[in-house]
Residue, then its C-alpha position, 0 to 999 in steps of 0.5 A: x575545464x570541462x570537469x570544472x564546469x560538472x563540478x560547478x553545475x552540480x550544486x548539491x554536494x551529496x551528489x557530487x560526490x555520489x557521482x564522483x564516486x561513480x566515476x571512480x567505481x568505488x561506491x556501493x549500490x542501493x537495492x534500488x540500483x541493483x534491481x534497477x541495473x540487473x532488469x535494464x534492457x537497454x537505455x533509450x534515445x529520450x534518456x529513458x531506460x527499457x525496463x524488464x518486468x519480472x512479475x506482472x499482476x493484473x485486476x479486472x480493472x485495469x486489463x480489459x482495455x490492455x487484452x482489447x489492444x493486443x487482440x486488436x494488434x494480433x499480438x500474444x501475451x509475450x510470456x503469461x508465466x510472469x503474469x498473474x491475476x485476481x478480481x479485487x477492485x468491484x467484486x461484492x463483498x456481501x454476496x458470493x454466488x453468481x450472477x452478481x446482482x451488479x451486472x457491471x462486476x459481473x461483466x468485468x470478472x467474466x471479461x477477465x475469466x475469459x482473457x485469462x484462458x485465452x492467453x494461459x495466465x494464472x487466475x486466482x478466481x472465486x471458486x480458487x479459495x486464493x482470491x483476493x486483493x491483489x497485494x494480498x494475493x501476491x505475497x500469500x502466494x509467494x509470488x512477491x519475491x525480492x530482487x526483481x520488479x513488479x508492475x500491476x495497474x493500481x498504484x499501490x503496488x508499492x506494497x510489494x517493496x517490502x520484500x526488497x523488490x522494485x513495485x510501481x502501478x502503471x497506467x493500461x497503456x503500459x499494462x498492454x506494453x508488459x503484456x505484449x513485451x515484458x518491458x515497460x519505459x520509465x524514468x530512473x529514481x532517486x533515492x530517499x532513506x527513511x530512518x525511524x529509530x527508537x522504541x513505538x509507544x504502545x497502541x502505536x502501529x505500523x499505519x501511524x508510522x507512514x501516516x506520519x511519515x506522510x505528514x511530515x514529508x507531504x504528499x508531493x515529497x517523495x516525487x522523483x523518489x523511491x523510499x528506503x524504509x530503514x532503521x530498528x523500528x523496520x528492522x523489527x517490524x513483521x512482513x506485514x507491517x511492512x507492507x502497510x508502509x510500502x503501500x502507502x508510499x504512492x501517498x506520499x509521492x514516491x512512485x517505489x517504497x521498499x525494505x531490504x530484505x533479511x532474515x524475516x524476508x526469507x522466513x515469510x517466503x519459505x513454503x509458500x506456493x510459487x517460492x523455490x524449494x530445498x536447495x533452490x530456496x537456499x540458493x535463492x536466499x543468497x541471491x536475495x541477499x546480493x540485492x540489500x543497499x551496500x553499507x557504502x552506498x550513497x543515498x540522495x537525501x536522508x531522513x531521520x525520525x524518532x519513533x517516540x515522536x510518533x502518536x496515534x495518527x487519524x487524519x483530519x482533510x481531505x489527503x493522507x497528509x492532512x494528519x495530526x496525533x489522537x490528542x492534537x487539534x485540528x489545524x486552523x486556517x490561519x495556522x498555514x503558512x501560505x495563502x495555498x496551504x490556508x485555501x487547502x485547510x479551509x477545503x478540507x474543513x469545510x468538506x469535512x465539516x470541522x472547525x479549526x482548533x477542535x479536538x479530533x477526539x470525540x469527532x462522531x463516526x457513522x460508519x467503520x470499515x476494517x480491510x483494504x490492501x492497506x490493513x486486510x491482513x490476518x494480523x490486522x485482524x487478529x490484533x483488532x479481535x483480542x480487543x473487541x472480545x466482549x465488546x459491542x459496536x456502538x448504537x448507529x454505528x455501521x461496521x464492517x471487517x473485510x478480509x483482504x483475501x478468501x486465504x486470510x479469510x479461511x484462517x481468521x474463520x478457523x482461529x474463530x475471528x469471525x465469530x468475534x467480530x459478529x459478536x461485537x456487532x461487525x458484519x463479516x464479508x467476503x474478500x475485496x476491496x471493498x469500501x477503500x474505493x467504492x468500485x462495488x456496493x460498499x459506498x458510504x451515504x450522503x455524509x457518513x463520516x467513516x473511520x477507516x483502515x484504507x489509504x485514501x481520504x480524497x473526496x469521494x473515494x468511498x463512493x459519496x461525494x460528500x462522504x467523509x474520510x478519516x484514516x487511522x489503524x485497525x485498532x483505532x477504527x476498532x476503538x471508533x467502532x465500539x465508542x461512536x467516535x473518534x477515540x483514542x484506543x489507548x484509552x478504549x482497550x486499556x493499553x498499557x504505557 
C-alpha cells in the first residue's frame, strides 16, 4: 500500500521514473549529483546537506565581517590553503597609487590585507600583477577546477561552473562558516538541462545566448534548479564563452549553472599556476572526466533552444529578462498577459523613459561600458578591438574599457589592444568591477543611459538611482559607442550574413 501511495503522491512522471531508477540503482547521475555526493559530509536533522567546500574565494566586501566573527569566537581559519582572496569591488580603476582618494576603498583593502596575513590566506593584491575580479582571477590562475564545490560571497560565483564545478554565491554568515569549518548547510537542487543546438548567426555571441535563455525562462525560472548547459553550441564554445553564460545563471534564478568538463576544459587548465603538472595533471583529467553527467542520467527538466532563433539581444527594462532582439519593438503595457506583467512593463518603461511599441534601435546612449566578470576577459577585448580599429567613439559618449584582471590588462597591452581602444576614444582603465555595480568611483550620473556588457540592469545598479542600463554583448556595446545609440553591430561593422 505504501508503495502505491508514493506513486500517487509523485505527480510528475519524470520524477517518478527517476525515483524508481534510483531505488533500483540502475540510473546514471548528473554532474551535479556526483559532485554533491562527493562533497556531502552528512545529512542534517532539517534535511539539509552539510557540504564540504573545496575552494573558497573571498574579496574585500563580504569578508571583513566574517573574519571579525571568527576573531570574536577565537576561531582560526580551518583550511587557509583552500581560501584565495582578491580585491575587486571597490578598487578604483582610474588610479593606482595608494592611498586612494576614496578613504573607504583604502580602508577595506587594508582590512583584507590584514585578515589574509593574519590567517595565512593567499591574497592576489594590487601589487602582485594577478589582482582582478574574483571570477576572472580564479579560472586564469587554475584555482577553478572540475568536480569540486566552489563558494564565494558574491552572487556571480556561478561563473566557475563553466569548468564542471558546482559553484554558488553565499552570504557573509556563510563566509564565516566556510572559513571556520570549510562546510556549509545547503538544500540540494533539481537539475534542468538546457540544450542549445544549431548554428548561431554572425554577430550573435555567448552573451546573447544567456540573455535569450533568461528572456524565455524568466528571472525566477531557475529557482530551485541547477542549470546544466549543453548541445553543440556549448560543445563548441570556448571556456571564456562558457563562463559568460554560467556567470548569468543567477540572473535566471538558478543558483548554479555548469557545463560538463571536456577537452576544451582540460586544454584551458593545462599549465596554469594552481593546476597539477605532468603525470599528476593526466591523472587529474581522468578524475575530472568521471564527474561529467552520465549518458543515462535523468534530468528534472529539459529545455531545447534552436540557436538560429537567438538574435543580438538588448535589455530594455529593469531586470535581465526584459530583453528583445535588436530588430524588435519595445513591449507595450498592453502586451503583458497578466496584471503583474503589465505593471512590471509600466514600471520599466517609466524608469527607462521609453515608449512601448517603439524600436530599441536608435535610442541615444551617454555611456558605453566594456568590462565586468561577465565580459571583461581577454577574448572579449580582442573581439571588439578588431572591429573598432580605425573608428571613433561618438561625440558626447563616455566610453570606458576595464580589463577583468591585471593579467588580462597586461596581455591586452602587449598585443596593442590598449592603443586601439585609446585611439578610438575609449578610456583604458585598471582591473576591477568598475561600473558593473559602482561600489567605486565609476558611476552613472543622473539619468544617463549606459550600453553595458555587465550582468544586471536593476535600478541604481550603476551608481545613480535614476541611471539607466541596457545589457548587451561587448560587440553591441562597441556599436553603441561609435554610433552614439543602440545599434545593430552587424550593420555597423559589416558582419557577413
